[in-house]
Structure formats: structure tokens, C-alpha cells
C-alpha positions as CSV (number, residue, x, y, z in Angstrom):
1,M,19.6,-11.5,33.2
2,S,20.9,-12.8,29.8
3,F,20.2,-11.0,26.5
4,L,18.1,-14.0,25.6
5,D,16.0,-13.4,28.7
6,T,15.4,-9.6,27.6
7,Y,14.0,-10.9,24.5
8,A,11.9,-13.5,26.0
9,N,10.6,-11.1,28.5
10,E,9.7,-8.7,25.9
11,L,7.8,-11.4,23.8
12,A,6.0,-12.1,27.1
13,A,5.1,-8.6,27.3
14,L,3.7,-8.4,23.8
15,D,1.7,-11.6,24.4
16,A,0.2,-10.1,27.8
17,G,-0.8,-6.8,25.6
18,K,-2.5,-8.9,23.0
19,L,0.1,-7.5,20.5
20,L,1.9,-10.8,19.7
21,R,1.6,-11.8,16.1
22,T,1.3,-15.3,14.4
23,R,1.5,-16.4,11.0
24,R,-0.9,-18.9,9.3
25,V,0.4,-21.0,6.3
26,V,-1.6,-20.6,3.1
27,D,-1.7,-24.0,1.1
28,A,-3.6,-22.7,-2.2
29,A,-5.5,-19.8,-3.5
30,K,-8.6,-19.9,-5.7
31,G,-10.3,-16.8,-6.4
32,S,-11.3,-15.1,-3.2
33,R,-10.6,-18.2,-1.0
34,L,-7.5,-19.3,0.5
35,R,-7.0,-22.8,1.8
36,V,-5.4,-22.9,5.2
37,G,-4.9,-25.9,7.4
38,G,-7.2,-28.0,5.1
39,R,-10.0,-25.4,5.6
40,D,-11.2,-23.0,2.7
41,M,-11.6,-19.5,3.9
42,L,-13.2,-16.4,2.3
43,A,-10.3,-13.9,2.4
44,F,-10.9,-10.2,3.1
45,C,-7.3,-10.0,4.1
46,G,-5.0,-9.4,1.0
47,N,-4.5,-6.6,-1.3
48,D,-5.5,-8.2,-4.6
49,Y,-7.9,-5.5,-5.4
50,L,-8.4,-6.2,-9.1
51,G,-8.2,-10.0,-8.6
52,L,-5.3,-10.4,-10.9
53,S,-2.7,-12.2,-8.7
54,Q,-4.3,-15.7,-10.0
55,H,-4.9,-14.4,-13.7
56,P,-3.9,-17.0,-16.3
57,A,-2.0,-14.2,-18.3
58,L,0.2,-13.2,-15.7
59,I,1.0,-17.0,-14.8
60,E,1.9,-17.5,-18.4
61,A,3.8,-14.5,-18.9
62,S,5.8,-15.6,-15.8
63,L,6.4,-18.9,-17.4
64,R,7.5,-17.4,-20.5
65,G,9.9,-15.1,-18.5
66,A,11.3,-18.0,-16.7
67,Q,12.1,-20.0,-19.9
68,R,13.9,-17.0,-21.4
69,Y,15.6,-15.3,-18.6
70,G,15.6,-18.2,-15.8
71,V,14.3,-17.6,-12.1
72,G,17.0,-15.2,-10.7
73,A,18.4,-12.0,-11.8
74,T,21.8,-12.6,-10.2
75,A,23.0,-9.2,-9.8
76,S,22.0,-5.5,-9.0
77,P,20.3,-3.7,-12.0
78,L,23.5,-1.5,-12.2
79,V,25.6,-4.8,-12.8
80,C,23.8,-7.2,-15.1
81,G,20.5,-7.6,-13.4
82,H,18.4,-5.3,-15.6
83,S,17.0,-7.2,-18.6
84,A,15.1,-6.3,-21.7
85,S,11.9,-7.0,-19.6
86,H,13.0,-4.8,-16.8
87,E,13.7,-2.1,-19.2
88,A,10.3,-2.5,-21.2
89,L,8.5,-2.7,-18.0
90,E,9.8,0.6,-16.8
91,Q,9.1,2.3,-20.2
92,E,5.3,0.9,-20.1
93,I,4.8,2.2,-16.4
94,A,6.2,5.6,-17.5
95,N,3.7,5.6,-20.5
96,F,0.8,4.2,-18.5
97,L,1.2,7.1,-16.0
98,D,2.1,9.6,-18.8
99,L,5.3,10.6,-16.8
100,P,8.7,11.0,-18.3
101,R,10.5,8.0,-16.9
102,A,9.9,5.2,-14.1
103,L,12.3,3.0,-12.0
104,Y,11.3,-0.4,-10.8
105,F,12.3,-1.9,-7.5
106,Y,12.2,-5.4,-6.4
107,A,9.8,-4.4,-3.4
108,G,7.5,-1.5,-2.4
109,F,8.9,-1.2,1.3
110,A,12.6,-1.0,-0.5
111,T,11.5,1.7,-2.9
112,N,10.4,4.2,-0.3
113,V,13.0,3.2,2.4
114,G,15.7,3.8,-0.4
115,I,14.4,6.8,-2.1
116,V,13.6,9.2,0.7
117,P,17.2,9.0,1.9
118,A,18.7,9.7,-1.7
119,L,16.1,12.7,-2.1
120,V,17.0,14.6,1.3
121,G,19.8,14.3,3.9
122,R,21.4,16.4,6.8
123,G,20.4,20.0,6.4
124,D,17.3,19.4,4.5
125,A,13.7,18.6,5.9
126,V,11.0,15.9,5.4
127,F,7.4,16.8,6.0
128,C,5.5,13.7,7.0
129,D,1.8,12.8,7.4
130,A,1.1,11.2,10.9
131,L,-0.5,8.3,9.3
132,N,2.1,7.5,6.7
133,H,3.1,4.0,6.0
134,A,6.0,2.5,7.9
135,C,8.4,2.5,4.7
136,L,8.2,6.5,4.5
137,I,8.6,6.5,8.4
138,D,11.7,4.7,8.0
139,G,13.0,6.4,4.9
140,A,12.6,9.5,6.6
141,R,14.6,8.3,9.6
142,L,17.4,6.9,7.5
143,S,17.8,10.0,5.7
144,R,19.1,12.0,8.7
145,A,17.2,14.9,7.6
146,E,15.0,17.0,10.0
147,I,11.7,15.3,10.4
148,K,8.4,17.3,10.7
149,V,5.2,15.3,11.5
150,Y,2.0,17.1,10.8
151,P,-1.5,15.8,12.0
152,H,-3.1,13.6,9.4
153,S,-4.1,15.6,6.4
154,D,-4.0,19.0,8.2
155,L,-2.8,21.3,5.5
156,A,-2.9,24.3,7.8
157,A,-0.3,22.8,10.1
158,L,1.9,21.7,7.1
159,E,1.8,25.1,5.6
160,K,2.9,26.5,8.9
161,L,5.8,24.0,9.2
162,L,6.9,24.7,5.5
163,G,6.7,28.4,6.1
164,E,8.8,28.1,9.1
165,S,11.7,25.7,7.5
166,T,15.0,27.0,6.5
167,A,16.0,23.9,5.2
168,Q,17.9,23.9,1.8
169,R,15.6,21.1,0.2
170,K,12.1,20.2,1.5
171,L,10.4,16.9,0.9
172,I,6.7,16.2,1.7
173,A,5.9,12.7,2.0
174,T,2.6,11.2,2.1
175,D,0.4,8.1,1.2
176,A,-2.0,8.7,-1.6
177,V,-4.5,6.1,-0.3
178,F,-3.9,5.6,3.5
179,S,-3.3,1.9,4.2
180,M,-5.0,1.2,7.3
181,D,-8.0,4.3,7.2
182,G,-8.5,3.8,3.3
183,D,-9.1,7.7,3.1
184,V,-7.6,9.6,0.2
185,G,-5.0,12.3,0.7
186,P,-5.4,16.0,-0.2
187,L,-3.2,15.5,-3.1
188,R,-4.2,18.5,-5.2
189,E,-3.6,21.1,-2.1
190,L,-0.4,19.2,-1.0
191,L,0.9,19.7,-4.5
192,S,-0.1,23.4,-4.4
193,L,1.9,23.7,-1.2
194,A,4.9,22.0,-2.4
195,E,5.2,24.3,-5.4
196,R,4.5,27.5,-3.4
197,H,7.3,26.5,-1.0
198,D,9.8,25.1,-3.7
199,A,9.4,21.4,-2.1
200,L,9.0,18.2,-3.5
201,L,5.8,16.0,-3.3
202,L,6.5,12.2,-3.0
203,I,3.2,10.3,-2.9
204,D,3.0,6.7,-1.9
205,D,0.2,5.3,-4.3
206,A,0.5,1.8,-3.3
207,H,-3.2,1.5,-2.5
208,G,-4.4,3.7,-5.5
209,F,-2.4,2.6,-8.3
210,G,-4.6,0.2,-10.5
211,V,-7.6,1.1,-8.6
212,L,-8.2,5.0,-8.8
213,G,-8.0,7.4,-11.8
214,P,-8.9,6.9,-15.5
215,D,-7.9,3.3,-16.4
216,G,-6.6,2.6,-13.0
217,R,-3.7,5.1,-13.5
218,G,-3.5,6.1,-9.9
219,T,-4.6,8.7,-7.5
220,A,-2.5,11.5,-9.1
221,A,-4.4,11.0,-12.4
222,H,-7.4,10.9,-10.3
223,F,-6.8,14.5,-9.4
224,N,-5.2,15.3,-12.8
225,L,-1.9,16.3,-11.2
226,R,1.1,17.1,-13.3
227,S,4.3,19.0,-11.9
228,P,7.8,18.5,-12.0
229,N,7.5,18.9,-8.2
230,L,5.7,15.5,-8.1
231,L,7.1,12.0,-7.4
232,V,4.8,9.1,-7.7
233,M,5.8,5.9,-6.0
234,G,3.4,2.8,-6.3
235,T,3.6,-1.0,-5.9
236,M,3.1,-3.7,-8.2
237,S,2.3,-6.2,-5.4
238,K,-1.5,-5.1,-4.7
239,A,-3.8,-4.3,-7.5
240,A,-1.2,-5.4,-10.1
241,G,-1.2,-8.8,-8.5
242,G,2.6,-9.2,-8.5
243,A,5.6,-8.0,-6.8
244,G,7.9,-4.9,-6.6
245,G,7.6,-1.2,-6.5
246,F,8.4,1.7,-8.8
247,V,8.8,5.6,-8.6
248,A,8.0,7.7,-11.7
249,G,8.6,11.4,-12.4
250,H,10.8,13.9,-14.1
251,E,13.5,12.6,-16.1
252,T,16.4,14.3,-13.9
253,M,14.8,13.2,-10.5
254,I,14.5,9.5,-11.7
255,E,18.3,9.6,-12.9
256,W,19.4,11.0,-9.7
257,L,17.5,8.2,-7.9
258,M,18.9,5.4,-9.8
259,Q,22.5,6.9,-9.2
260,R,21.9,7.3,-5.5
261,T,19.2,4.8,-4.1
262,R,21.0,2.3,-1.9
263,S,18.3,0.0,-2.0
264,Y,18.5,0.1,-5.8
265,I,22.3,0.0,-6.2
266,F,23.2,-2.6,-3.6
267,A,20.3,-5.2,-4.0
268,T,19.7,-8.0,-6.5
269,A,17.1,-7.2,-9.1
270,A,13.8,-8.9,-9.2
271,P,13.8,-11.9,-11.8
272,A,12.5,-11.0,-15.2
273,M,9.9,-13.7,-14.7
274,V,8.2,-11.3,-12.4
275,T,8.6,-8.1,-14.7
276,E,7.2,-10.1,-17.4
277,S,4.1,-11.0,-15.4
278,L,3.8,-7.2,-14.5
279,R,3.8,-6.3,-18.4
280,A,0.8,-8.5,-18.6
281,S,-0.9,-7.0,-15.5
282,L,-0.7,-3.5,-16.8
283,K,-2.5,-4.3,-20.0
284,L,-5.2,-5.9,-17.9
285,I,-5.4,-2.9,-15.6
286,E,-5.8,-0.5,-18.5
287,T,-8.3,-2.3,-20.3
288,E,-10.6,-4.3,-18.0
289,D,-12.4,-1.4,-16.2
290,W,-15.0,-3.7,-15.1
291,R,-13.0,-4.8,-12.2
292,R,-12.8,-1.3,-10.9
293,E,-16.6,-0.9,-11.3
294,R,-17.1,-4.3,-9.5
295,L,-14.8,-3.1,-6.7
296,R,-16.6,0.2,-6.4
297,S,-20.0,-1.7,-6.3
298,H,-18.6,-4.1,-3.4
299,T,-17.4,-1.1,-1.5
300,A,-21.1,0.5,-1.7
301,R,-22.6,-2.6,-0.9
302,L,-20.8,-3.2,2.1
303,R,-20.9,0.3,3.5
304,S,-24.6,0.7,2.8
305,A,-25.1,-2.6,4.9
306,I,-23.2,-2.0,8.1
307,A,-23.1,1.8,8.3
308,L,-24.2,3.4,11.4
309,P,-28.0,4.3,11.3
310,A,-29.0,7.8,11.2
311,G,-29.0,9.3,14.9
312,A,-26.6,6.5,16.2
313,D,-23.8,7.5,18.5
314,V,-20.8,8.3,15.9
315,D,-18.5,7.0,18.7
316,A,-20.2,3.6,19.0
317,L,-18.0,0.5,18.5
318,P,-17.6,-1.2,16.0
319,R,-17.9,1.3,13.3
320,L,-16.7,1.8,9.8
321,L,-14.4,4.5,9.1
322,P,-15.6,6.8,6.2
323,S,-13.5,5.4,3.4
324,P,-14.4,5.6,-0.3
325,T,-11.6,2.8,-1.2
326,A,-11.2,-0.9,-1.3
327,I,-9.8,-0.6,2.3
328,Q,-12.6,-0.6,4.9
329,P,-11.6,-0.4,8.4
330,L,-14.0,-1.5,11.1
331,I,-12.8,0.1,14.3
332,V,-13.0,-2.0,17.4
333,G,-11.0,-0.2,20.1
334,E,-9.1,-2.5,22.2
335,N,-6.7,-5.2,21.2
336,G,-8.4,-8.0,22.6
337,A,-11.8,-7.3,21.3
338,A,-10.4,-6.9,17.8
339,L,-8.8,-10.4,18.1
340,D,-12.1,-11.9,19.4
341,L,-14.0,-10.4,16.4
342,M,-11.5,-11.8,14.2
343,A,-11.6,-15.2,16.0
344,H,-15.4,-15.3,15.5
345,L,-15.3,-14.4,11.9
346,W,-12.6,-17.0,11.3
347,R,-14.9,-19.7,13.0
348,E,-17.6,-18.4,10.2
349,G,-15.2,-19.1,7.6
350,L,-14.2,-15.6,6.9
351,W,-10.5,-14.3,7.3
352,V,-10.5,-10.6,8.2
353,P,-7.4,-9.5,10.0
354,A,-7.3,-7.5,13.3
355,I,-4.7,-4.7,13.0
356,R,-3.3,-3.5,16.3
357,P,-0.4,-1.1,17.4
358,P,2.1,-0.3,16.3
359,T,0.4,-0.5,12.9
360,V,-2.3,1.8,14.1
361,P,-2.5,4.3,17.0
362,P,-3.4,2.7,20.5
363,G,-7.1,2.4,21.2
364,T,-7.8,2.1,17.5
365,A,-7.6,-1.5,16.8
366,R,-9.6,-2.7,13.9
367,L,-10.6,-5.3,11.4
368,R,-9.0,-4.2,8.1
369,I,-11.5,-5.4,5.5
370,S,-9.9,-5.6,2.2
371,L,-12.2,-5.9,-1.1
372,S,-11.4,-7.4,-4.4
373,A,-13.0,-7.9,-7.8
374,A,-12.4,-11.4,-7.1
375,H,-15.1,-11.3,-4.5
376,S,-18.7,-11.9,-5.6
377,D,-21.8,-10.2,-4.4
378,A,-22.4,-13.3,-2.4
379,D,-19.2,-13.1,-0.7
380,I,-19.9,-9.6,0.3
381,D,-23.3,-10.6,1.5
382,Q,-21.6,-13.5,3.7
383,L,-19.4,-11.1,5.4
384,I,-22.5,-8.6,6.1
385,T,-24.3,-11.3,7.6
386,A,-21.6,-12.2,9.9
387,L,-21.0,-8.7,10.9
388,R,-24.6,-8.0,11.6
389,V,-24.7,-10.9,14.1
390,V,-21.7,-9.2,15.9
391,N,-23.3,-5.7,16.0
392,R,-26.6,-6.9,17.6
């Protein structure tokens, strides 16, 4: 058997297990609708939580940035890729979060996969929630620190692991809003544990930034957390409607990360046309609270309509997980059943993605319903109607 045969056989096994992934080509986007294969689909599949990805102010800012700086940064930020626009964006992110300093990366995944190995290494320990995003998991593995995984949001288990650790440096890494379950981590208690055990708490606020907290300042602001033991990571590709990631915190920590993070040092910076659009986005996030209000209204509307009735079997499928955020996971169970439900909704003109292992644990395949301020009440009602037919 050749090496090509081994890959072909493994692809066949993925297909047999209903785990083979496919791509659809999006031709155009307009509001809550995506044009796919000549058909307009009502989309509940992206992370454009505030509906900013197509906002005229972002598009115009991007065009101005391209005219001034061109369409490529041409080098690493530590060579000549750090423009005046990048510098301004980092300062504006720090000011927005009320943190001393921020560092902007070309991608959210690259942020976490780079900063974790910069923070800890051999002789250190990283403590990871069992449901952390892949970028935190991969960053922990690359760090070569001892990895301790605690059950999801289990503070007692984490405290025990911290108490038993003799590592020189300790890092607690967690999602703030968990990307596949939509629940919010116990950040206040996690920070208390970090301070008690002289550890650093890194929160991945990819799905909270722009959505939670006063003026959308994120999950840490939602809990009013402030500490030199806290690092806040976030993405600009979801609520902000653009691209990239950032990490913000104490001046010393951000300087260290700029000096030691390989995905920052050895990668070409994002184009300044992107950072210009993000500067426009930050202004809208801060001033247009109606977008968050609409998102909360959509969440309540959906949940009240398709939640299990009183007295129903709590293990019945499909069922919504108890998420208070824009991420509404509808647990289906088996991979094939999730794909079938996705296909049914697709035929109804609704694009709701089926999420399967390894993204989620085996037996918990689901539809990940992603809500946006770009949706109308009528859009939410259309989804509700289609789901009710399935649940009969």
C-alpha cells in the first residue's frame, strides 16, 4: 500500500462515519442572506454577530486604507509591516478595553497558537478547560509545558490541579464564551483562582468581544474584571466584522509577547486596509448598542419558541443547550441525523451548519445556530417554523 492509499483509505473512513467535510462557494452576501449556487439562503452559519461585515463605514475605511497603504503589508510587524494604522488600532483596542496595551495579529487562531507557547514552556504548566477552542489546545501542545485538562467549568477540579502543581509558571487558558456550546465561563472565579495560585489567566473572548459587557467591551468587562494576572485575547473577525485577533493586558506581558510570539514575529502583518476597517468597526461597536439589544431579543425569541416544554424529557433530541449568547446549539446526537436535519433546513432555504466530531465530542453532533443583528424578526420566525416541523 502506497502512502497515497493510506490517505485515500482514511478519507473513505471519514466519509463512512459521516465526518467528511465539504465547502460551498458563496457568490455574494447581502444582510442576513448569502447567495450560494445561484440561490439566496437565509444564513445562520456565520459569526457576524453585530451585522458589521458589510457595513458601508467599514468598506469605505478599507478602500481609504488601500489607497493610502496598498493591499499588502509586505513584511512582519517587526520589520516594516507595522503601519500608523496598525499602531492606532492597537491603541484604540487598549483604550476600548481600558487595558494598558494591546497587540494585533493577522488572525485569531494565530494569536492563541502563538501566545501560549510564548507564555509557558518546559517546566511550566497550562490548565485547559476540556471544551477549549482548537487554537488554545494547539497552543498548549506547542508550548511543551505540562498540560492539565479539567472538566468543563469545573472549578473544584481546577483548584485541585493548581494546588498539586509544582510548575514554575502556571497558565489557565479558557474560552470566555464557548464557541460550540454558547455558555459563558466562570471568569470571576477563574481569576480568583489565578491570583490565589500565582497563575496567569488567559481568556479567549472571540465570541464575547463586541457582544457582551458595557458598550460591547467583552466578557471580562461584563464581569468587571481587572488584574495584572489577566490577559484578554479576542478576534476581530466575528462581532467586529473584519479579520485578525489581539491580546491585551499589562504592559510588561504585551511587550514580552511582542518579543517572543513566533506567529507575530515570523508572519507578514495584516494589510492596513484591514486595520482601517477595524478602526471604523470599533466606533460602531461602542456607539450602536441597538445591535446588541436586537441580538438579545433574537436570542430570547428563538429560545422561547423552541425550548422544551415543562415536564418534557430533558434528554430528548433535538434540544437546545442552555446558552444565553448568540450561539444557540441544537443537539441532535448522531452525525447522520445532524446532516439530515441540516439538509432539511437547506431545502427550506436556511443555512444552519451541522457540527460533528472532532469539533464536538462524539454523540453530541449538533446544529450551531448563529444569530446576528442583521437578522430580522421575520428571519427568526422562519427558522422557528422550520424547526417546529422537525420537532413534531
